C-alpha positions as semicolon CSV with decimal commas, in nm:
position;residue;x (nm);y (nm);z (nm)
1;M;0,589;-7,733;-2,640
2;N;0,380;-7,661;-2,332
3;K;0,066;-7,478;-2,450
4;A;0,060;-7,279;-2,127
5;W;0,361;-7,076;-2,244
6;A;0,169;-6,927;-2,536
7;L;-0,135;-6,851;-2,320
8;L;0,077;-6,683;-2,054
9;R;0,249;-6,482;-2,326
10;L;-0,079;-6,353;-2,463
11;A;-0,223;-6,269;-2,119
12;S;0,098;-6,114;-1,985
13;P;0,091;-5,743;-1,891
14;Q;0,438;-5,736;-2,050
15;L;0,284;-5,786;-2,396
16;P;0,405;-5,463;-2,560
17;I;0,073;-5,319;-2,669
18;G;0,023;-5,056;-2,397
19;G;-0,276;-5,205;-2,218
20;Y;-0,150;-5,071;-1,885
21;S;-0,195;-4,710;-2,004
22;Y;-0,575;-4,724;-2,032
23;S;-0,840;-4,713;-1,761
24;Q;-1,157;-4,732;-1,975
25;G;-1,320;-4,451;-1,780
26;L;-1,234;-4,592;-1,436
27;E;-1,000;-4,304;-1,355
28;M;-1,283;-4,057;-1,411
29;A;-1,513;-4,269;-1,194
30;V;-1,255;-4,238;-0,916
31;E;-1,216;-3,864;-0,980
32;R;-1,592;-3,810;-0,939
33;G;-1,625;-4,033;-0,635
34;L;-1,829;-4,303;-0,806
35;V;-1,551;-4,544;-0,712
36;H;-1,399;-4,459;-0,375
37;D;-1,330;-4,783;-0,189
38;Q;-1,308;-5,159;-0,237
39;D;-1,685;-5,213;-0,235
40;S;-1,760;-4,945;-0,493
41;A;-1,469;-5,072;-0,704
42;R;-1,616;-5,423;-0,695
43;C;-1,953;-5,283;-0,803
44;W;-1,803;-5,086;-1,094
45;I;-1,600;-5,379;-1,224
46;T;-1,886;-5,625;-1,179
47;D;-2,129;-5,403;-1,368
48;Q;-1,889;-5,350;-1,656
49;L;-1,807;-5,719;-1,672
50;L;-2,164;-5,852;-1,665
51;L;-2,356;-5,567;-1,833
52;N;-2,106;-5,478;-2,104
53;L;-1,830;-5,731;-2,167
54;T;-2,047;-6,040;-2,125
55;R;-2,325;-5,908;-2,348
56;F;-2,120;-5,765;-2,633
57;E;-1,743;-5,729;-2,609
58;A;-1,669;-6,088;-2,507
59;P;-1,893;-6,270;-2,759
60;L;-1,768;-6,038;-3,034
61;L;-1,407;-6,112;-2,943
62;L;-1,478;-6,486;-2,933
63;A;-1,628;-6,466;-3,283
64;H;-1,310;-6,292;-3,401
65;C;-1,099;-6,572;-3,253
66;Q;-1,313;-6,845;-3,408
67;A;-1,298;-6,683;-3,753
68;A;-0,921;-6,642;-3,730
69;A;-0,870;-7,000;-3,612
70;E;-1,075;-7,127;-3,909
71;G;-0,903;-6,896;-4,157
72;D;-1,236;-6,737;-4,251
73;W;-1,086;-6,405;-4,359
74;A;-1,408;-6,262;-4,502
75;A;-1,589;-6,316;-4,171
76;L;-1,295;-6,178;-3,976
77;G;-1,293;-5,865;-4,190
78;E;-1,665;-5,810;-4,131
79;L;-1,625;-5,862;-3,757
80;A;-1,333;-5,618;-3,750
81;E;-1,554;-5,353;-3,914
82;Q;-1,830;-5,422;-3,661
83;H;-1,583;-5,389;-3,374
84;H;-1,450;-5,061;-3,513
85;A;-1,800;-4,917;-3,553
86;S;-1,900;-5,015;-3,198
87;R;-1,647;-4,786;-3,023
88;E;-1,871;-4,535;-2,848
89;T;-1,620;-4,262;-2,767
90;R;-1,305;-4,112;-2,914
91;E;-1,104;-4,250;-2,622
92;L;-1,228;-4,607;-2,672
93;A;-1,168;-4,587;-3,047
94;L;-0,811;-4,462;-2,998
95;E;-0,745;-4,733;-2,740
96;S;-0,851;-5,010;-2,976
97;R;-0,661;-4,856;-3,268
98;Q;-0,336;-4,802;-3,079
99;M;-0,331;-5,144;-2,915
100;G;-0,431;-5,313;-3,240
101;Y;-0,154;-5,131;-3,426
102;S;0,105;-5,232;-3,164
103;L;-0,002;-5,595;-3,173
104;K;0,001;-5,593;-3,554
105;Q;0,358;-5,461;-3,552
106;L;0,457;-5,732;-3,307
107;L;0,300;-6,011;-3,512
108;Q;0,453;-5,896;-3,839
109;G;0,799;-5,932;-3,689
110;L;0,748;-6,289;-3,566
111;P;0,893;-6,587;-3,753
112;E;0,596;-6,809;-3,661
113;L;0,343;-6,590;-3,844
114;D;0,190;-6,797;-4,124
115;E;0,152;-6,663;-4,476
116;A;-0,229;-6,648;-4,473
117;T;-0,228;-6,437;-4,157
118;R;0,045;-6,213;-4,296
119;C;-0,158;-6,155;-4,612
120;F;-0,466;-6,061;-4,409
121;L;-0,264;-5,819;-4,194
122;D;-0,136;-5,650;-4,509
123;T;-0,495;-5,568;-4,606
124;Q;-0,577;-5,411;-4,269
125;A;-0,454;-5,053;-4,253
126;D;-0,643;-4,968;-3,934
127;L;-0,658;-5,289;-3,731
128;G;-0,838;-5,284;-3,395
129;L;-0,748;-5,481;-3,086
130;A;-1,010;-5,757;-3,123
131;P;-0,900;-5,881;-3,468
132;A;-0,533;-5,839;-3,374
133;W;-0,591;-6,044;-3,058
134;A;-0,759;-6,314;-3,264
135;L;-0,466;-6,326;-3,505
136;A;-0,220;-6,351;-3,216
137;A;-0,420;-6,647;-3,081
138;R;-0,408;-6,813;-3,424
139;T;-0,035;-6,749;-3,455
140;W;0,041;-6,897;-3,113
141;Q;-0,210;-7,181;-3,158
142;I;-0,431;-7,076;-2,870
143;S;-0,790;-7,198;-2,881
144;P;-1,066;-6,934;-2,914
145;Q;-1,197;-7,013;-2,564
146;D;-0,852;-6,979;-2,410
147;A;-0,792;-6,657;-2,602
148;L;-1,116;-6,517;-2,461
149;A;-1,013;-6,624;-2,109
150;A;-0,676;-6,450;-2,153
151;W;-0,848;-6,132;-2,271
152;L;-1,089;-6,130;-1,976
153;W;-0,803;-6,191;-1,734
154;G;-0,595;-5,912;-1,887
155;W;-0,890;-5,673;-1,866
156;L;-0,940;-5,749;-1,496
157;E;-0,569;-5,712;-1,420
158;N;-0,559;-5,373;-1,590
159;Q;-0,865;-5,252;-1,400
160;L;-0,709;-5,356;-1,070
161;A;-0,383;-5,186;-1,166
162;V;-0,578;-4,863;-1,222
163;L;-0,734;-4,894;-0,878
164;M;-0,397;-4,947;-0,708
165;K;-0,271;-4,624;-0,866
166;T;-0,579;-4,408;-0,809
167;L;-0,723;-4,540;-0,480
168;P;-0,568;-4,632;-0,147
169;L;-0,590;-4,995;-0,257
170;G;-0,287;-5,207;-0,176
171;Q;-0,169;-5,525;-0,343
172;Q;-0,321;-5,756;-0,081
173;A;-0,658;-5,583;-0,109
174;A;-0,633;-5,614;-0,488
175;Q;-0,568;-5,987;-0,453
176;R;-0,871;-6,028;-0,227
177;L;-1,078;-5,844;-0,484
178;T;-0,939;-6,073;-0,753
179;S;-1,054;-6,378;-0,556
180;E;-1,402;-6,230;-0,527
181;L;-1,423;-6,147;-0,898
182;M;-1,274;-6,461;-1,053
183;P;-1,605;-6,654;-1,041
184;L;-1,757;-6,368;-1,241
185;L;-1,488;-6,410;-1,507
186;E;-1,595;-6,774;-1,537
187;Q;-1,959;-6,664;-1,560
188;A;-1,876;-6,402;-1,822
189;Q;-1,688;-6,650;-2,040
190;H;-1,968;-6,908;-2,017
191;E;-2,248;-6,662;-2,094
192;A;-2,055;-6,497;-2,377
193;S;-1,991;-6,837;-2,533
194;Q;-2,364;-6,914;-2,536
195;K;-2,482;-6,580;-2,674
196;Q;-2,594;-6,578;-3,037
197;P;-2,506;-6,281;-3,263
198;E;-2,866;-6,159;-3,278
199;H;-2,852;-6,111;-2,901
200;W;-2,520;-5,926;-2,887
201;G;-2,549;-5,576;-2,747
202;S;-2,516;-5,364;-2,437
203;A;-2,614;-5,016;-2,327
204;A;-2,334;-4,919;-2,092
205;F;-2,425;-4,550;-2,070
206;G;-2,229;-4,493;-1,750
207;L;-1,913;-4,630;-1,907
208;A;-1,955;-4,416;-2,220
209;L;-2,018;-4,102;-2,014
210;A;-1,717;-4,172;-1,794
211;S;-1,501;-4,225;-2,101
212;M;-1,621;-3,900;-2,263
213;A;-1,564;-3,706;-1,942
214;H;-1,219;-3,857;-1,909
215;E;-1,123;-3,706;-2,244
216;R;-1,148;-3,364;-2,076
217;Q;-1,013;-3,454;-1,732
218;Y;-0,757;-3,190;-1,634
219;S;-0,501;-3,415;-1,468
220;R;-0,484;-3,786;-1,535
221;L;-0,254;-4,085;-1,524
222;F;-0,424;-4,292;-1,794
223;R;-0,505;-4,230;-2,157
224;S;-0,871;-4,339;-2,134
């Protein structure tokens, strides 16, 4: 079977885990005028990608995928706890929990799920997105690096979808922005792959503040 099918399946916005319903604070940034046009949108996404995802989220997700691929369930359990503890706001915690739960439900209903993975899932009452993503990659025989690439791509697509709904940003402008940002996805994947656990960490205060403010936003399209 063509391995691209599994990768496209994992990265697809049609994966029924609700990723499209979250903005990760971007809607609040638009509300407050921090993001108001294509240039400011590029700056916001670039900062989050290089100062947050590359330094912590991406290497942590890659470690999840490597542990799942190797069947190292003890390590995967420890990483899942670390991921859960690292959610800085209520919104971000609920996002990870809801998407992880949806992906867990999906995996448990698949015939290709192996017994070891099914046993691990049965021990995880409150699974977050990162470990669930790693288990999906294992189930569909996607390499850890490709699983990370799919996650980064899905994150960028969701951010651009938020912009198209909250800014006067059309589809062609979004595609131009995608072309400008794709080299940064490559950079993020490379740097995350080289980062050792003792150097994981970010201090994305602006993102955390935007997420906390979004919890109280009067009118909104997205859940976080």
